[in-house]
N, C-alpha and C positions, 0 to 999 in steps of 0.2 A: 058664841065664843069669840067673835071679833072684838068685843069689848074687853076681853080678858086674854088677848093673844100673848101678851108678855108673861102673864101668869102660867098659861099653858106651856109656853116655851121653857119657862123656868122648871116646871115639873117634868117636862119631857124634852131633855136637851138634845135628843137625837134629831129633833125637827128644827133646831135653832138655825141651821144653815138656810132654812126656808122662810125665815122671818119676813124678808122683803116681799117675796112673791105671795105669801099668805096675807100680808097686810094689804097688798094691791087687790087680791081676791075679795077680801072682806069689804074694802072701800067700794069696789065695783058692785058687790052684792047690795050694800046699803043704797047705792045710787039707783039700782034697778028697782028695788022694792019701796024705797022711801023718798027718792030724789025727784027732781023736776025734769031731768033730762036723762032718760035711760041710756041714750046713745053715749053718754059720758062713760058709762060702764065699759063699753066696748073699747074706748080709747084708754081707759085706766088699766084694763086687763083683757087685751085682745085674745080671741079664741086660741091661737097657737100658743100663747103664753099660759093660758089656762090648762091646755093639754100637757104642756111641758111640766107645769107645777104638779099636776095630778100624777104624772109619771114619777117625778122626783119624790113625791109623798109616798108612793107605793114602794119605792126603793128604800126610803128611810124607815118605813114601817117594817118591811121585811128584815132590815138590818137590826132594828131595835128588838124585834122578836127573837132573832137569832142570838142576839147578845143578852137576852133575858131582861131587857129594859125597854120602856116605851115612853 
């Protein structure tokens, strides 16, 4: 999904406010799995930021479901 984040956000506008944190998450993920310096992932998306993003995603998902869209 990282490669199609813009498309996902276009199809699911409830998550658009999370574009930057999601982009950082996917960049960090690529660095961990395919990069040469996995510690760069921790600098790109530190754990507290990851937790905050997950919480914001949960709120956005609940709001989207309550509003009948996702």
